[in-house]
N, C-alpha and C positions, 0 to 999 in steps of 0.2 A: 503493500500500500504506500510505500514511500517513493518520492520522485525527486529528480534534480534537473534543472534547466541549465544547460551550458550555452551561454549567450554567444560565445565565440564560435562554437560549432553550429549554433542555431538548431540544437537538438534537445529532446527530452528523454531522459533515462528514467524508466519506471520499473519497479519490482512488483509484479502482479500478485494479487491475493489468489487463493485457490479458486480455480474455475474461470479465471479471467484470461482472455486471449485478445489478440489484436482485432479479432472479428466481433467480439461482443462488448467492447468498451469504447468509449470516446473520450478524448482529452481536448479541453478548450483553454486557451490562454487569452483573456480579454485584451483587446487592443484599444479600447476606448475607456473614458472615465464616466462622465455623467451620461445617462441614457436619455433623459428628457429634461430640458431647461425650460421652465414655464415662467417667463418674465413679462410683467406688465399685462398679463391676461386678466380678463374678467368673465365670470359666468361660464367657466370651462369645466366640463366634467370628464374624468377618466373613469371608465366603468368596465370591469371584466377583462382587463388587459394583463398580460404577463411580461415582465421585464427581467432579463437575465444576461449574464456575461458582460457586466460593466465593472467599473472600479479597477481599471487595468494598470494602475501605477500607484506608488506611494507618494502622497501629496506633500509638497513643501509647506512649511508653517509660515504664513504671512497674514496680514490683516484682511486679505481677500482669499476666497476659496481658490485653491490651485486647481483650475479646470483645464489648463493647457490650451485655452482657446482665445487668450488675449482679453477676456472680460474682467471686469473689476466688481465682482459681487461680494459685498462686505461679509466677512465672517466675524460677527460682532462678539462671539464668545472669546475671541483673542484680542486683548488690549494692545494698543500700539507699542507700549514698552516691551510686552512679551513677544510680539511679532519681531521687533528689532533684535531682541536678544537671541531668539531661536534662529532667525534668518542668518545671523553671523556664522552659524555652524556650517552653512553652505552644503547641506545635505538634508534629505527627508528625515523626519522624525519617525522612526520605525515603532517606537513605543515611548512611554515615559510621561506623556501629557495626560492629565486627568480627563476622563470621559472621552479620550481620543478626539479632542475638540478640533483638531486640524483636519479631520476627515469629512469631506463633503457628502452630500446625498446623491444617490443614483438618480432619484427624481428630485429636482431642485425648484422650489417655488421662490420667486423673488419679485417684490413689488406687485404681487398678484392679489386679487380681491374676489371674494364670492366664488371660489373654486372648490370642486369636490373630487376626491379620489376614493373610489368605492369598489369593493369586491375585486381588487387587483392582486396580483402575486408579484413579489420582488424576491429574487433568489439567485443563487449561484454567482455571486458578485463580491467585489472586494471592499466596499465602503458601507456607510450608513445606508439604509434603504431609502428614507425620505428625509429631506431637509426643507423646513419652512423658515426662510431667512428674512432679512430686513424688508420693511415696507409691506408686509402681508396682512390682510384683514379678512376675517371670515373664511378661513380655509378649513374644510372638513375632511378628515381622513378616517374612514370607517369601513369595517368588515374586510380589511385586507389581510393577507398572510405574507409575512416577511421572515425568511429563514435562510440558513446556510449563507450567511453574509460575513464578510471580513470585519465589518464594523458593527454598530448597533442597529436599532430599528428606526426610530423617528427622532429627529432633533428639531426643536423650535427655538428660534432666537431672534430678537429684534435689536434695534440700535441701543447702545448703552446710554446711561443717564447723561454723561458728558457730551455725547453726540446729539441726542434728541433734545435735551433741555438747555444745557450750557452753550452748546454751539448752534442751537436753534435749527435743528433738522427734524421737525416732527414727522416728516414723510418717511423717516427710517423706522418709526415705531411699528411693532407687530402686535396684533391683538386678536382676540376672539377666535382662536383656533379651537377646533373640536376634534379630539382624538378618541375614537369610540369603537369598541368591539373588534379590535385588531388582534391577530394572533401572531406573536413575535417570539421566535424560538431558534435555538441552535445557531447563534450568532457569535461574534467576537472571534472569528476564526483567524484573523490576522492582527487585529488591534484589541488586545486583551482587556483594556480599560474602557471599552465602549459600553454604552448604556442602552437598555431597552427603549425607554422614552426619556429624553432630557429636555427640560424647558428652562430658558434663561432670558431675563429681560423682555418678557412678553406678558401682557396683562389680559385679564378677563378670559382666560382659557379654560377649557373643560377637558379633563382626562378621566374616562370612566369605562369600566367593563372590558378592559383589555386583558388578554391572557398572555402572560410573559413567563417563559421558562427556558432552562438550559442556556443561561448566559454565564459570563465569568465575573461580572462586577455588579452593578446596580440594576434593578428592574426599572424603577422610575426615580428620576432626580429632578428637583425643582430648586431654583434659586440662583446661585452663581455670584453672589456678593460675599466676598471674604472680608469681614470687617464691618464698618458702619457707614460706608458711603451710600448715598441715595441710589435707588434703582427704579427702573421703569415699571416693574411688576406691581 
C-alpha cells in the first residue's frame, strides 16, 4: 500500500496490497488546486455534483490563498505579520500551522452572496473541501459529504477587525453562513492539524447537525482571537 513518486524519472513506484494488479487499480496525481472558484456570484446553487482530484500542491503561506492563478483572494485567518514571517522561509508549510490555516478550499467562495451548495460530494483531494472567504453573505452548505481529503472539511473566515473596522473595509466582512447536515469524515490525510469545520471572524453563522468523525484534530473550532483584541464575530 505504500508508494513513492520520483519526480526526476516522472515515475510512481507502488507496493500493491494482496489482490491488486495493474489491471484492477488506478492511480491519480492531481494536477490542479482549486476545482471551483465562485467569486462575486449571487443566487448560485451547486446541487448533486461530485468534485475530486484537486488540491494538487502544497500551498505557500501568504496573506492571500496560494491558488497559483495570479489572484489575490484574502486568507484572513493569516495576519500580515504571520504571513511575512512564514513567507521568509521560502518554502511551503508542510505542517506546523494550527488548523492548517494556509490550506485553501477545493470549492472557494469569495465575495459571493445568497449561494447554496447542497447534496454534493468532495473527495479524493489534497486540501480543505470548502472555503467561505472574505466578503461572503448568506452562503448555505448543507447535506454534502466530504471525505478522504488532505485537509479538513469546511472553513469560514471573513476580514479581520483591523481590516473591516480600523481600515474601513466593510465589504470584507463575512456573515450568515449556514453549515447544516454535512457528513465530514476521514480527512487530514496530508495536513494533520486541519479541522472538520472552522469559523473565524464571521458573524451570525449557524452550524448544526453535522456528522464529523475520523479526523486527527478538532471537529468544530470557532473563534481565532488569541488575547483581547476586538473581532468581527
